[in-house]
C-alpha positions as a printed NumPy array, in Angstrom:
array([[ -0.49 ,  -0.744,  -0.108],
       [  2.657,   2.404,   1.061],
       [  4.926,   1.582,  -2.732],
       [  1.171,   2.569,  -4.522],
       [  0.775,   5.858,  -2.728],
       [  4.84 ,   6.946,  -3.519],
       [  4.089,   5.978,  -6.953],
       [  1.11 ,   8.221,  -7.023],
       [  3.058,  10.715,  -5.789],
       [  5.725,  10.815,  -7.824],
       [  3.038,  10.636, -10.611],
       [  1.137,  14.045,  -9.9  ],
       [  4.321,  15.37 ,  -9.062],
       [  5.812,  14.484, -12.795],
       [  2.141,  16.318, -13.977],
       [  2.233,  19.708, -15.037],
       [ -0.484,  21.957, -15.518],
       [  1.538,  22.7  , -18.66 ],
       [  0.575,  18.85 , -19.626],
       [ -3.038,  18.689, -18.807],
       [ -4.079,  21.747, -20.404],
       [ -1.865,  21.174, -23.52 ],
       [ -3.278,  17.292, -23.486],
       [ -7.235,  19.302, -23.31 ],
       [ -6.262,  21.963, -26.311],
       [ -5.837,  18.574, -27.842],
       [ -8.475,  16.581, -27.127],
       [-11.052,  20.509, -28.4  ],
       [ -9.458,  21.187, -31.573],
       [ -9.925,  17.34 , -32.371],
       [-13.47 ,  16.792, -31.128],
       [-14.846,  20.028, -29.62 ],
       [-15.534,  20.902, -26.041],
       [-18.192,  18.082, -25.797],
       [-15.14 ,  15.526, -25.931],
       [-13.395,  17.146, -23.022],
       [-14.115,  14.723, -20.677],
       [-12.362,  13.625, -17.149],
       [-12.272,   9.893, -19.032],
       [-10.644,  11.39 , -22.003],
       [ -8.645,  13.01 , -20.258],
       [ -6.983,  11.003, -17.482],
       [ -6.718,   8.137, -20.691],
       [ -4.612,  10.254, -23.129],
       [ -1.829,  11.207, -20.399],
       [ -2.328,   7.969, -18.986],
       [ -3.125,   9.214, -15.127],
       [ -6.306,   9.196, -12.681],
       [ -8.284,  11.782, -11.686],
       [ -7.541,  12.658,  -8.246],
       [ -3.483,  13.731, -10.164],
       [ -5.868,  15.877, -12.549],
       [ -7.04 ,  17.63 ,  -9.905],
       [ -4.057,  18.233,  -8.042],
       [ -3.439,  20.905, -10.601],
       [ -7.181,  22.098, -12.081],
       [-10.261,  22.205,  -9.743],
       [-12.64 ,  21.356, -12.658],
       [-13.805,  20.928, -15.684],
       [-14.977,  24.792, -16.269],
       [-11.027,  26.079, -14.856],
       [ -9.256,  23.707, -17.296],
       [-11.338,  25.012, -20.337],
       [-10.728,  28.782, -18.851],
       [ -7.179,  27.716, -19.037],
       [ -6.956,  26.175, -22.359],
       [ -8.143,  29.228, -23.054],
       [ -5.873,  31.518, -21.769],
       [ -3.561,  29.191, -22.906],
       [ -4.469,  29.87 , -27.001],
       [ -4.528,  34.086, -26.649],
       [ -1.298,  34.219, -25.019],
       [  0.75 ,  32.587, -28.313],
       [ -1.807,  34.361, -30.355],
       [ -1.266,  37.616, -28.898],
       [  2.596,  37.034, -28.004],
       [  3.215,  35.716, -31.441],
       [  2.911,  38.908, -33.29 ],
       [  5.637,  40.902, -34.095],
       [  6.903,  43.388, -31.657],
       [  8.599,  46.271, -32.767],
       [  5.47 ,  47.176, -35.327],
       [  3.758,  50.623, -35.377],
       [  1.11 ,  50.37 , -32.597],
       [ -1.774,  50.577, -35.175],
       [ -0.735,  47.644, -36.865],
       [  0.486,  45.966, -34.426],
       [ -3.243,  46.564, -32.708],
       [ -4.577,  45.244, -36.586],
       [ -2.022,  42.009, -36.394],
       [ -3.014,  41.456, -32.64 ],
       [ -7.202,  41.335, -33.437],
       [ -6.368,  39.643, -37.142],
       [ -4.786,  36.767, -34.452],
       [ -7.082,  36.398, -31.99 ],
       [ -9.311,  36.193, -35.021],
       [ -8.082,  33.31 , -36.788],
       [ -7.243,  31.553, -33.101],
       [-11.568,  31.768, -33.191],
       [-12.033,  31.051, -36.393],
       [ -9.779,  28.015, -36.093],
       [-11.485,  26.513, -32.789],
       [-15.557,  26.854, -32.382],
       [-14.981,  26.118, -28.539],
       [-12.291,  28.794, -27.968],
       [-15.447,  31.672, -29.415],
       [-17.998,  29.686, -26.864],
       [-15.443,  29.918, -23.728],
       [-14.152,  33.408, -24.967],
       [-18.081,  34.105, -24.529],
       [-18.999,  32.322, -21.438],
       [-16.454,  34.364, -18.903],
       [-15.626,  37.802, -20.749],
       [-13.424,  38.507, -17.898],
       [-11.63 ,  35.032, -17.852],
       [ -7.152,  35.957, -17.789],
       [ -7.557,  35.078, -21.414],
       [ -9.356,  38.065, -22.112],
       [ -7.523,  39.908, -20.004],
       [ -4.563,  39.709, -21.932],
       [ -6.401,  40.335, -25.677],
       [ -6.983,  43.413, -23.439],
       [ -3.34 ,  44.555, -22.404],
       [ -2.316,  43.651, -25.631],
       [ -5.021,  46.212, -27.1  ],
       [ -3.937,  48.892, -24.375],
       [ -0.232,  49.073, -24.228],
       [ -0.201,  49.031, -28.167],
       [ -3.253,  52.615, -28.369],
       [ -0.5  ,  53.748, -24.804],
       [  2.456,  53.665, -27.517],
       [ -0.147,  55.239, -30.143],
       [ -0.298,  58.465, -28.239],
       [ -3.947,  57.979, -26.771],
       [ -5.11 ,  60.175, -23.584],
       [ -4.944,  58.186, -20.535],
       [ -8.652,  59.518, -20.437],
       [ -9.585,  58.058, -23.555],
       [ -7.105,  54.803, -23.569],
       [ -9.652,  52.184, -21.337],
       [-13.012,  53.174, -23.798],
       [-10.751,  52.445, -26.449],
       [ -9.135,  49.361, -25.465],
       [-12.874,  48.077, -23.966],
       [-14.704,  49.236, -27.68 ],
       [-12.072,  47.014, -29.145],
       [-12.648,  44.107, -26.943],
       [-15.902,  44.339, -27.065],
       [-15.895,  43.913, -30.351],
       [-14.088,  40.678, -30.846],
       [-16.81 ,  39.516, -27.987],
       [-19.161,  40.333, -30.475],
       [-17.215,  37.489, -32.527],
       [-16.389,  35.156, -29.911],
       [-20.227,  35.207, -29.638],
       [-21.095,  35.016, -33.215],
       [-19.033,  32.146, -33.939],
       [-19.72 ,  30.46 , -30.814],
       [-23.368,  31.062, -32.503],
       [-22.498,  29.214, -35.97 ],
       [-20.487,  26.264, -34.561],
       [-23.87 ,  25.535, -32.38 ],
       [-26.081,  26.397, -35.297],
       [-24.325,  25.172, -38.515],
       [-23.248,  21.33 , -39.607],
       [-19.026,  21.328, -38.912],
       [-18.756,  20.115, -42.712],
       [-21.162,  22.708, -43.983],
       [-19.728,  24.581, -46.574],
       [-19.111,  28.586, -45.719],
       [-19.686,  30.335, -49.188],
       [-22.943,  28.159, -49.056],
       [-24.275,  29.015, -45.836],
       [-23.406,  32.614, -46.346],
       [-25.469,  32.065, -50.394],
       [-28.385,  30.396, -48.19 ],
       [-28.975,  33.7  , -45.892],
       [-28.141,  35.622, -48.783],
       [-31.414,  33.916, -51.105],
       [-33.825,  34.459, -47.567],
       [-32.362,  38.625, -47.692],
       [-33.977,  38.714, -50.7  ],
       [-37.145,  37.723, -50.051],
       [-37.412,  39.997, -47.368],
       [-40.319,  42.376, -47.528],
       [-38.416,  46.088, -49.362],
       [-40.886,  47.943, -47.657],
       [-39.325,  46.826, -44.447],
       [-36.312,  45.252, -45.123],
       [-34.551,  47.935, -47.945],
       [-31.006,  48.163, -47.391],
       [-30.96 ,  44.448, -46.01 ],
       [-32.393,  43.422, -49.43 ],
       [-29.591,  45.816, -51.043],
       [-26.601,  44.235, -49.171],
       [-27.501,  40.854, -49.826],
       [-25.028,  40.686, -52.427],
       [-22.191,  41.471, -50.829],
       [-23.086,  39.154, -48.083],
       [-22.602,  36.481, -50.909],
       [-19.544,  37.941, -52.09 ],
       [-17.909,  38.709, -48.85 ],
       [-14.851,  37.665, -45.992],
       [-15.533,  37.412, -42.542],
       [-11.456,  37.589, -42.372],
       [-11.763,  40.881, -44.366],
       [-14.671,  42.673, -42.962],
       [-13.473,  41.939, -38.884],
       [-10.24 ,  44.263, -40.072],
       [-12.268,  46.284, -41.25 ],
       [-14.261,  46.716, -38.521],
       [-10.995,  47.161, -36.38 ],
       [ -9.945,  49.997, -39.031],
       [-13.551,  51.076, -38.299],
       [-12.545,  51.686, -34.663],
       [ -8.551,  52.844, -35.055],
       [ -9.897,  55.531, -37.11 ],
       [-12.316,  57.299, -34.172],
       [ -9.574,  56.297, -32.217],
       [ -7.366,  58.522, -33.505],
       [-10.057,  61.224, -33.881],
       [ -9.477,  61.425, -29.425],
       [ -5.268,  60.892, -29.766]])
């Protein structure tokens, strides 16, 4: 019994939180949030539940840590030394690409807005706004506008992941939605009917960046 306990302790010591988080990210990327179970995690790590819970309090905490790990890599991989405006665009696009590639990430970010992953995004934007010369009184509002825009994207992608089949072609989906817009009452929805053709052809990533540029254009007016 004592030998078994010592082996268990050695195994717990060898298992780090970083290893657990990386294993969770692999499961999430491969099969989505529903696949991240304690059973799947312990099987992948060849350990027991006690060893996992020694490092993480709950599966919700593990999801938050996984999101933080992905976002940390996304924002730190942005090239340093860039002009502040370009650095903000690059960081925003890095977050967009991370959310686009991982439906579970958008769901997690929209679930807990002020988790550490969002702290990293907020800090990344704030540091560049300071370098851009935005007055201190306007920095919080400016960073919040950028962050809320990202949160809106996360919520939108999380909803789409729940509603749109995984194997659905994006262009086919947009064509279907555009066709519905053309059938709207022209008296009540003239703008949406007019925009239907652009909806078929638009690129989500380009449109996201246009939104960032619009926010930055507003921010420069208070610099």
